[in-house]
C-alpha positions in Angstrom: 17.5 14.2 -77.6 15.1 17.0 -76.7 16.4 20.5 -77.2 15.3 21.4 -73.7 18.1 19.2 -72.4 20.8 21.6 -73.8 23.7 22.0 -71.4 26.4 24.6 -72.2 30.0 23.7 -71.4 33.1 25.8 -71.8 34.6 23.8 -74.7 31.4 23.6 -76.7 30.8 27.3 -76.2 34.2 28.4 -77.5 33.9 26.0 -80.5 30.7 27.6 -81.6 32.1 31.1 -81.6 34.0 32.7 -84.4 37.5 33.5 -83.0 38.1 36.2 -85.6 35.0 38.0 -84.9 35.0 37.5 -81.2 38.6 37.5 -80.0 37.8 39.1 -76.6 35.0 36.6 -75.8 36.8 33.5 -77.0 40.1 34.4 -75.2 38.2 35.1 -72.0 36.5 31.7 -71.8 38.8 29.4 -73.8 40.6 28.0 -70.7 37.7 28.6 -68.3 37.4 25.8 -65.7 34.1 26.9 -64.1 31.4 24.3 -64.0 28.8 27.0 -64.4 30.4 28.8 -67.3 27.1 29.7 -68.8 26.6 32.5 -66.3 29.9 34.1 -67.1 29.2 34.1 -70.8 25.6 35.2 -70.3 26.7 38.2 -68.2 29.4 39.1 -70.7 26.9 38.8 -73.5 24.5 41.2 -71.8 27.3 43.7 -71.4 28.4 43.5 -75.0 25.2 42.4 -76.7 25.4 44.9 -79.6 28.8 43.6 -80.7 28.0 39.9 -80.2 24.4 39.3 -81.3 25.1 39.1 -85.0 28.4 37.3 -84.7 27.4 34.1 -82.9 27.6 31.0 -85.1 24.9 28.5 -84.1 23.8 25.4 -85.9 20.2 25.9 -84.6 19.7 28.9 -86.9 18.5 26.6 -89.7 15.8 25.1 -87.5 14.7 27.5 -84.9 12.6 30.6 -85.7 13.3 34.0 -84.1 10.3 33.5 -81.9 11.6 30.2 -80.6 15.0 31.6 -79.9 13.3 34.4 -77.9 11.3 31.8 -76.0 14.5 30.1 -74.9 15.9 33.5 -73.8 12.8 34.2 -71.7 13.0 30.7 -70.1 16.6 31.4 -69.2 15.5 34.6 -67.4 12.9 32.7 -65.5 15.5 30.1 -64.5 17.7 32.9 -63.0 14.9 34.3 -61.0 14.0 30.9 -59.7 17.6 30.3 -58.7 17.7 33.5 -56.7 14.5 32.6 -55.0 15.7 29.1 -54.1 19.0 30.4 -52.6 16.9 32.4 -50.1 14.4 29.6 -49.2 16.8 26.7 -49.3 17.3 26.3 -45.5 13.6 26.2 -44.7 12.8 23.3 -47.1 12.5 19.7 -46.1 15.3 17.3 -47.0 13.3 15.7 -49.9 12.4 19.0 -51.5 16.0 20.3 -51.0 17.3 17.3 -52.9 14.9 17.8 -55.9 15.7 21.5 -56.1 19.5 21.1 -55.7 19.4 18.7 -58.6 17.6 21.4 -60.6 19.8 24.4 -59.7 23.3 23.1 -58.8 24.0 19.7 -60.4 24.5 21.2 -63.9 24.9 24.7 -65.2 21.6 25.0 -67.1 19.1 22.3 -67.9 15.5 23.2 -68.8 14.2 19.7 -68.1 15.6 19.7 -64.6 14.5 23.2 -64.1 10.9 22.2 -64.7 11.1 19.5 -62.1 10.4 22.3 -59.6 7.2 23.2 -61.3 6.1 19.6 -61.4 6.9 19.2 -57.8 4.9 22.2 -56.9 1.9 21.2 -59.0 1.9 17.8 -57.2 1.7 19.6 -53.9 -1.1 21.8 -55.3 -3.1 18.8 -56.4 -2.8 17.3 -52.9 -3.9 20.6 -51.2 -7.3 19.1 -50.3 -5.8 15.9 -48.9 -4.2 15.5 -45.5 -0.6 16.6 -45.4 2.0 16.3 -42.8 3.8 19.2 -41.3 6.8 19.2 -43.8 4.5 19.0 -46.8 2.4 21.9 -45.6 5.6 23.9 -45.0 7.0 23.0 -48.5 3.7 24.0 -50.2 3.7 27.4 -48.5 7.4 28.1 -49.4 7.1 26.8 -53.0 4.0 29.0 -53.7 6.5 31.8 -54.3 7.9 30.0 -57.3 4.4 30.0 -58.9 4.1 33.7 -58.4 7.4 34.3 -60.0 6.3 32.2 -63.0 3.0 34.1 -63.3 4.8 37.5 -63.3 7.7 36.4 -65.6 8.2 37.7 -69.1 7.5 34.3 -70.7 4.1 34.3 -69.0 3.4 37.8 -70.2 4.4 36.8 -73.8 2.1 33.8 -73.8 -0.8 35.8 -72.4 -0.4 38.6 -75.0 0.5 36.4 -78.1 -1.5 33.3 -77.4 -4.0 34.2 -74.7 -2.6 31.4 -72.5 -3.0 32.0 -68.8 -1.6 28.8 -67.4 1.2 26.9 -69.0 3.8 24.1 -68.6 6.5 22.4 -70.6 3.9 20.5 -72.7 2.2 23.8 -73.6 5.4 25.1 -75.1 6.1 21.9 -77.1 2.6 22.1 -78.7 3.0 25.7 -79.7 6.7 25.6 -80.8 6.9 22.4 -82.8 10.6 22.7 -83.6 11.5 22.6 -79.9 10.3 19.0 -79.7 12.5 17.7 -82.6 15.3 15.3 -81.8 18.8 16.8 -82.4 22.3 16.6 -80.9 23.5 18.7 -78.0 24.8 22.0 -79.4 25.9 25.1 -77.7 23.9 28.3 -77.9 24.2 31.8 -76.6 20.7 33.2 -76.4 20.2 36.7 -77.6 18.9 39.3 -75.1 15.7 41.2 -75.6 16.2 44.1 -77.9 14.3 47.4 -77.8 13.3 49.5 -80.7 12.9 53.1 -79.6 9.7 54.7 -81.0 9.8 58.1 -79.3 11.2 59.9 -76.4 9.9 63.2 -75.0 10.0 65.2 -71.7 7.3 66.2 -69.3 6.9 67.8 -65.8 9.3 70.7 -66.3 11.7 68.5 -68.3 12.3 66.5 -65.2 10.9 63.2 -66.6 11.7 61.4 -69.9 8.8 59.4 -71.3 10.1 56.5 -73.4 7.9 54.5 -75.7 9.6 51.5 -77.3 8.9 48.2 -79.0 10.4 45.0 -77.5 11.4 41.9 -79.4 7.9 40.4 -79.4 6.5 43.6 -81.1 4.7 44.8 -78.0 4.7 48.5 -77.5 5.7 49.5 -74.0 6.2 52.6 -72.0 8.5 53.6 -69.1 10.0 56.8 -67.6 13.4 58.0 -66.5 14.2 60.8 -64.1 16.5 63.6 -65.3 18.8 64.2 -62.4 22.5 64.0 -61.9 23.7 60.4 -61.5 25.3 61.1 -58.1 22.0 62.5 -56.8 19.9 59.6 -58.3 22.1 57.0 -56.6 21.6 58.7 -53.2 17.8 59.4 -53.5 16.8 56.7 -51.0 19.4 57.9 -48.5 18.3 61.5 -48.9 14.6 60.5 -48.6 15.3 58.7 -45.3 17.0 61.8 -43.9 14.3 64.4 -44.9 11.5 62.0 -44.0 12.8 61.8 -40.5 12.9 65.6 -40.4 9.3 65.9 -41.6 8.0 63.4 -39.1 9.7 65.3 -36.3 8.4 68.7 -37.4 5.2 70.0 -35.9 3.5 71.3 -39.1 0.1 70.0 -40.0 -0.4 68.0 -43.2 -3.6 68.8 -45.0 -6.0 66.1 -46.1 -6.2 67.8 -49.5 -3.7 66.0 -51.8 -2.7 69.2 -53.7 -2.0 71.1 -50.5 -0.1 68.1 -49.1 2.1 68.0 -52.3 2.8 71.7 -51.9 3.6 71.6 -48.1 5.8 68.5 -48.2 7.8 69.6 -51.3 8.4 73.0 -49.6 9.7 71.3 -46.5 11.9 69.0 -48.5 13.3 72.0 -50.4 14.2 73.6 -47.1 15.8 70.5 -45.5 17.9 69.8 -48.7 19.8 73.0 -48.3 21.4 71.7 -45.1 22.0 68.2 -46.4 23.2 68.7 -50.0 25.1 72.0 -50.4 26.3 71.2 -53.9 22.8 71.4 -55.4 21.8 74.6 -57.1 18.4 76.1 -56.3 16.9 74.7 -59.5 18.2 71.2 -58.9 17.1 71.3 -55.3 13.6 72.1 -56.4 13.6 69.1 -58.8 15.0 66.7 -56.2 12.4 67.9 -53.6 9.6 67.1 -56.1 10.8 63.6 -56.7 11.4 63.0 -53.0 7.9 64.3 -52.2 6.3 61.8 -54.7 8.2 58.9 -53.2 7.3 60.1 -49.7 3.6 60.1 -50.6 4.0 56.8 -52.5 2.5 58.4 -55.6 5.4 58.6 -58.0 4.4 56.3 -60.8 0.8 57.5 -61.2 1.7 61.2 -60.7 4.4 61.1 -63.4 2.1 59.6 -66.0 -0.6 62.1 -65.2 1.8 64.9 -66.1 1.9 63.6 -69.7 -1.0 65.2 -71.6 -0.7 62.5 -74.3 -1.7 59.8 -71.8 -5.5 59.4 -71.7 -6.1 56.6 -69.2 -4.2 54.4 -66.7 -5.4 50.9 -65.9 -4.6 48.6 -63.0 -6.6 45.4 -63.2 -5.3 43.8 -60.0 -2.3 44.1 -57.6 -0.3 41.3 -59.2 -0.3 42.7 -62.7 1.6 45.7 -64.2 -0.2 48.9 -65.1 -1.0 49.8 -68.7 -2.2 52.9 -70.4 -4.0 54.4 -73.4 -1.9 56.9 -75.3 -3.4 59.5 -77.5 -1.0 58.8 -80.4 0.2 55.2 -79.9 -2.9 53.6 -78.4 -2.6 50.8 -75.8 0.9 50.6 -74.2 2.1 48.0 -71.8 4.6 48.6 -69.0 6.7 46.7 -66.4 5.6 49.0 -63.6 3.7 47.4 -60.7 2.3 49.2 -57.7 3.2 47.9 -54.4 0.7 47.2 -51.6 1.8 50.5 -49.9 1.2 52.5 -53.1 -2.2 50.9 -53.6 -3.2 51.7 -50.0 -2.0 55.3 -50.5 -4.2 55.8 -53.6 -7.2 54.4 -51.7 -6.5 56.8 -48.8 -6.2 59.8 -51.0 -9.4 59.0 -52.8 -11.4 58.5 -49.6 -10.0 61.6 -47.9 -10.8 63.8 -50.9 -14.2 62.4 -51.8 -15.2 62.0 -48.1 -16.7 58.6 -49.1 -16.2 55.1 -47.6 -14.4 52.3 -49.3 -15.1 49.0 -47.6 -17.1 45.8 -48.0 -20.4 47.6 -47.9 -19.2 50.3 -50.3 -16.7 48.6 -52.6 -16.8 51.3 -55.3 -15.8 54.9 -55.2 -15.1 57.5 -57.9 -13.6 61.0 -57.4 -12.3 63.8 -59.6 -9.0 65.3 -58.5 -8.6 68.9 -59.7 -5.4 70.7 -58.9 -2.6 72.7 -60.5 -0.6 69.4 -60.8 -3.2 67.2 -62.5 -6.9 66.9 -63.3 -8.0 63.2 -63.3 -10.9 61.0 -62.4 -10.1 58.0 -60.2 -12.3 55.0 -60.1 -11.5 52.4 -57.4 -13.2 49.0 -57.0 -12.3 46.6 -54.3 -13.5 43.2 -53.1 -16.3 42.0 -53.2 -17.1 44.1 -56.3 -13.7 43.1 -57.7 -13.2 39.4 -57.9 -9.9 39.3 -56.2 -8.5 42.5 -54.6 -8.6 45.9 -56.4 -8.9 47.5 -59.8 -8.1 51.2 -60.5 -9.1 53.2 -63.6 -7.6 56.7 -63.9 -8.9 59.0 -66.6 -6.6 61.9 -67.4 -8.9 64.9 -67.9 -6.0 67.3 -68.4 -5.0 65.5 -71.6 -3.8 67.5 -74.6 -6.7 69.4 -76.2 -7.0 68.6 -79.9 -8.5 71.1 -82.4 -10.4 70.1 -85.5 -7.3 70.8 -87.5 -5.3 68.4 -85.2 -8.0 65.8 -85.8 -7.7 66.4 -89.6 -3.9 65.8 -89.4 -4.5 62.7 -87.3 -7.0 61.4 -90.0 -9.9 61.4 -87.6 -11.8 63.3 -90.3 -11.1 65.3 -93.4 -11.5 69.0 -94.3 -14.8 68.3 -96.1 -16.4 66.8 -92.9 -14.8 69.5 -90.7 -16.4 72.3 -92.8 -19.8 70.5 -92.7 -19.6 70.2 -88.9 -18.8 74.0 -88.6 -21.7 74.7 -91.0 -24.0 72.7 -88.7 -22.7 74.5 -85.5 -23.3 77.9 -87.0 -26.9 77.1 -88.0 -27.5 75.5 -84.6 -28.1 72.0 -85.9 -28.1 69.5 -83.1 -25.1 67.2 -83.1 -25.1 63.8 -81.4 -21.8 62.0 -81.2 -22.1 58.2 -80.7 -19.5 55.4 -80.4 -18.1 52.7 -78.3 -16.0 53.3 -75.1 -12.8 55.2 -75.8 -13.6 55.9 -79.4 -12.9 59.6 -79.2 -16.4 61.0 -78.6 -15.5 63.6 -75.9 -12.3 64.6 -77.8 -14.4 65.4 -80.9 -17.0 67.2 -78.8 -14.3 69.5 -77.3 -12.8 70.2 -80.7 -16.2 71.2 -82.1 -16.9 73.3 -79.0 -13.7 75.4 -79.6 -15.1 76.5 -83.0 -18.5 77.6 -81.9 -19.3 81.3 -82.5 -18.2 83.5 -79.6 -21.6 85.2 -79.3 -23.3 81.9 -78.5 -24.3 81.5 -74.8 -23.2 78.0 -74.1 -24.6 76.1 -71.2 -23.0 72.8 -70.0 -24.6 70.1 -67.9 -22.1 67.4 -66.7 -21.5 64.9 -63.9 -17.7 65.4 -64.2 -16.4 68.4 -66.0 -14.6 67.0 -69.1 -15.3 70.0 -71.4 -13.0 72.9 -72.0 -12.9 76.3 -70.2 -13.2 79.6 -72.0 -10.6 79.9 -74.8 -10.9 83.7 -74.9 -12.6 86.6 -73.1 -15.3 86.9 -75.8 -17.0 83.5 -75.3 -19.8 82.9 -72.8 -20.0 79.8 -70.7 -22.3 78.6 -67.9 -21.5 75.2 -66.4 -23.6 73.0 -64.1 -22.3 70.0 -62.2 -24.9 67.4 -61.5 -25.0 64.3 -59.3 -25.6 60.8 -60.6 -29.1 59.7 -61.2 -29.2 57.6 -58.1 -29.1 60.8 -56.0 -32.6 62.2 -56.8 -32.2 65.7 -55.4 -30.1 67.1 -58.2 -30.0 64.6 -61.0 -28.9 65.3 -64.6 -32.4 64.8 -66.1 -33.9 67.4 -63.7 -31.2 69.9 -64.6 -31.8 69.3 -68.3 -35.5 70.2 -67.9 -34.4 73.5 -66.2 -32.5 74.5 -69.3 -35.8 75.7 -70.9 -35.7 78.7 -68.6 -32.0 79.5 -69.0 -31.9 81.0 -72.5 -29.0 79.1 -73.9 -28.0 79.4 -77.6 -26.0 76.1 -77.5 -26.4 73.3 -75.0 -23.6 70.8 -74.2 -25.1 67.9 -72.3 -22.0 65.8 -72.1 -22.7 62.0 -71.9 -26.3 60.8 -72.1 -26.4 57.5 -70.3 -29.8 56.6 -68.8 -33.4 56.3 -69.8 -34.4 59.4 -67.9 -31.6 61.5 -69.3 -32.5 60.4 -72.9 -36.2 61.4 -72.4 -35.0 64.8 -71.0 -32.8 65.3 -74.0 -35.6 64.7 -76.5 -37.9 67.0 -74.4 -35.4 69.9 -74.8 -34.8 69.1 -78.5 -38.6 69.3 -79.2 -38.7 72.6 -77.3 -36.1 74.1 -79.7 -32.9 73.8 -77.7 -29.9 72.6 -79.8 -26.4 71.6 -79.0 -23.9 68.8 -78.5 -24.1 65.5 -76.6 -22.5 62.1 -76.6 -23.9 58.6 -76.0 -22.7 55.0 -76.4 -23.6 52.9 -79.4 -21.7 50.6 -81.8 -24.0 51.3 -84.8 -26.8 53.6 -85.9 -29.3 50.8 -85.9 -28.4 49.7 -82.4 -28.8 53.3 -81.2 -32.3 53.6 -82.8 -33.4 50.3 -81.4 -32.3 51.3 -77.8 -34.2 54.6 -78.0 -37.4 53.2 -79.5 -37.7 49.7 -77.9 -35.8 50.1 -74.6 -36.4 53.7 -73.8 -39.9 54.0 -75.5 -39.0 57.2 -77.4 -41.7 58.2 -79.9 -40.5 57.7 -83.4 -41.6 61.2 -84.5 -39.1 62.7 -82.0 -36.2 61.4 -84.1 -36.8 64.3 -86.6 -35.4 66.7 -83.9 -32.0 65.0 -83.7 -30.1 66.9 -86.5 -27.0 65.0 -87.4 -25.5 61.9 -85.8 -21.7 61.3 -86.0 -20.6 57.7 -85.5 -17.1 57.2 -84.1 -15.0 54.1 -84.5 -11.7 52.9 -83.3 -9.3 50.4 -84.9 -6.1 49.7 -82.9 -5.1 53.2 -81.7 -6.7 55.1 -84.6 -10.0 56.9 -83.9 -12.0 58.2 -86.8 -15.4 59.3 -87.9 -17.0 56.2 -89.5 -20.1 58.0 -90.9 -22.5 60.9 -90.5 -26.3 60.4 -90.6 -29.6 62.1 -90.5 -32.6 60.2 -89.2 -36.0 61.1 -90.8 -39.3 59.6 -89.6 -42.0 59.6 -92.3 -45.4 59.5 -90.5 -47.4 58.7 -93.6 -45.4 55.6 -94.4 -44.7 54.9 -90.7 -41.0 54.2 -91.5 -37.6 55.5 -90.4 -35.3 56.7 -93.2 -31.6 56.9 -92.5 -29.7 59.4 -94.7 -25.9 58.6 -94.9 -24.3 62.0 -95.5 -20.6 60.9 -95.2 -19.1 57.4 -94.8 -15.6 56.0 -94.6 -14.7 53.5 -97.4 -12.3 51.0 -96.0 -11.2 49.6 -99.4 -10.2 53.1 -100.7 -9.2 54.4 -97.2 -11.0 57.7 -97.7 -14.3 59.4 -96.8 -17.1 59.6 -99.4 -19.6 62.3 -99.6 -23.2 61.6 -100.6 -24.1 64.8 -102.4 -27.8 63.9 -103.1 -28.5 63.0 -99.5 -26.7 66.2 -98.2 -29.0 68.3 -100.5 -32.0 66.4 -99.1 -30.7 67.1 -95.6 -30.5 70.8 -96.3 -34.0 70.9 -97.7 -35.3 69.1 -94.7 -33.7 71.5 -92.2 -34.1 74.8 -93.9 -37.1 74.9 -96.1 -39.3 76.5 -93.4 -36.6 78.4 -91.5 -34.4 80.5 -93.9 -35.1 82.2 -97.2 -32.0 80.6 -98.6 -31.7 78.6 -101.8 -29.6 75.5 -102.3 -26.8 77.4 -104.1 -26.6 80.0 -101.3 -26.2 77.4 -98.7 -23.6 75.7 -100.8 -21.7 78.9 -101.2 -21.6 79.3 -97.3 -20.4 75.7 -97.0 -17.6 76.4 -99.6 -16.6 79.6 -97.8 -16.2 77.7 -94.5 -14.1 75.0 -96.4 -11.8 77.7 -97.8 -11.1 79.1 -94.3 -10.4 75.6 -92.9 -8.0 74.9 -95.7 -6.2 78.2 -95.1 -5.9 77.4 -91.3 -4.7 73.9 -92.0 -2.0 75.3 -94.4 -0.9 77.7 -91.6 -0.8 74.8 -89.2 -2.3 77.0 -86.5 -5.7 77.4 -84.8 -6.8 81.0 -85.1 -10.0 81.7 -83.2 -10.4 85.3 -84.4 -10.2 84.1 -88.1 -13.0 81.6 -87.3 -15.0 84.4 -85.6 -14.5 86.7 -88.6 -15.8 83.9 -90.8 -19.1 83.8 -88.8 -19.5 87.6 -89.0 -19.1 87.4 -92.8 -21.8 84.7 -92.9 -24.0 87.0 -90.8 -23.5 89.9 -93.3 -24.1 87.6 -96.2 -27.4 86.4 -94.9 -28.6 89.8 -93.8 -28.0 91.1 -97.4 -30.3 88.5 -98.9 
């Protein structure tokens, strides 16, 4: 007999339990006469899972793996959701459909085989969708489509998508993957263990009002959720309170601004005022917290807003309406969630983006991008709808107010080591151009901002960006000039035109942000050849791919490669971002060949960075032989001094800008005395 035909009866269940270990459970169900006793036991098991889970005696333990046991548990959850759905739709079904489904849900307590009859029945209707159907068949097909949606959103479907990349499945799919489930064996009872969570971390955000919880479920998938820190009596009445204050707001005559930040302020203030008359037991501090949560629910913006308060969250993704959102976390990488945005919440986001950007979002203009900058959050929203999106909508939200990491933070996160950090600061001081390259989400902008923090305060830094992703002034001594440019498609004020204008702006250090197009690349090389140096990022998976794109696709003259300075290649494995290697590109005109010097590289076998001393000496000779009257040993002593300061700062576990600035002044004094 197939294991999927397991039926749990009261007698078999009590026999399979240890009476000594489970006296409460066995005495509760020993004389139970219910025909659907499985539900009683299952609900009791959920309530006392920690005590029971290790104490169940089951003959299948010798045959089934943990994964197969979990699959049975997930199938049971899907069965319950189907049962609830059927109880609502039962009256609308035809007599034949009702008979099939009643056999599935009510003839026996729990039978996987009969349960799958509903899926087979629905698939038959789907196959006949192109054929002529009578009225009852059309009606059944429409009603039963809801079961397919439940199946698609279920945890078992999520598990198969994540673990086996299976999008569509049936009973035969499971039997092929889990071989033991097809073996012939006698009917035995089984209590299926509930999903267990392993807590990874828990921390508070948004004035300690929200708990962010990161955990690992039983299929080793890292997930994220949040909890609101309010009194339990207030939490239980939030919807009731919201209904009351929302009615008051709608009846009031105050104007709601189209600006989202002002709208948040106005509505939360109104809610704070109305709560005083509704909930007298709340303190002023609690009333402020409740008004903030009510405001978010009123604006249909709670889930996105809360995650944007977490500086560790880098990006939020929604691929389509029917799928849960997922995020990129600065420390834990890609995290899944069970949170799904409703249609109302999706429409609210679309409305806010259109109002703030003053752009259309329709069939003729299916893409819109806007940067929200307010005291609550700083984020870039990208929205794509049909026909650009294949089905309905996709939303990508980049949190620009994420936690700023210093070079010391990156050292502790193993993005780089102290040797590389000191070499980068050495390059910044001597105004060697630094190009950071890597794939999407490999940490290019994070490294750029970390380097920017350590630039000498006397530098006049000029920034050219489409969206401001760089840092503001970290102290009153630094000098910053920032330009916001429009995309290249808008010719009037494109980035490449603004880059050419930098030649007349007397900048000591130029931060160009992300170099994307052919024209921007040509403008960058034009400025480098004119003597401007600084920081920029661009996309590439390897140094050879980058050179090929510049020379063959963008037609950059090979001799211009000598102006590049150093190139830092970033890589990402799982959630770990790190510097893969640092290069210098040298073009030799006589030989007509390009020479790539690898100054540092990461050794994956030894799990550490290796320094190529000979090529670093060659790099110093190439850069300084015609500029400074400094010998190799003098340059090396400066590099060693920078390394000492970085080690001292790292031991103190604190970023000290003034200590870095004092270091640069000491180097100035050292050079002037030569």
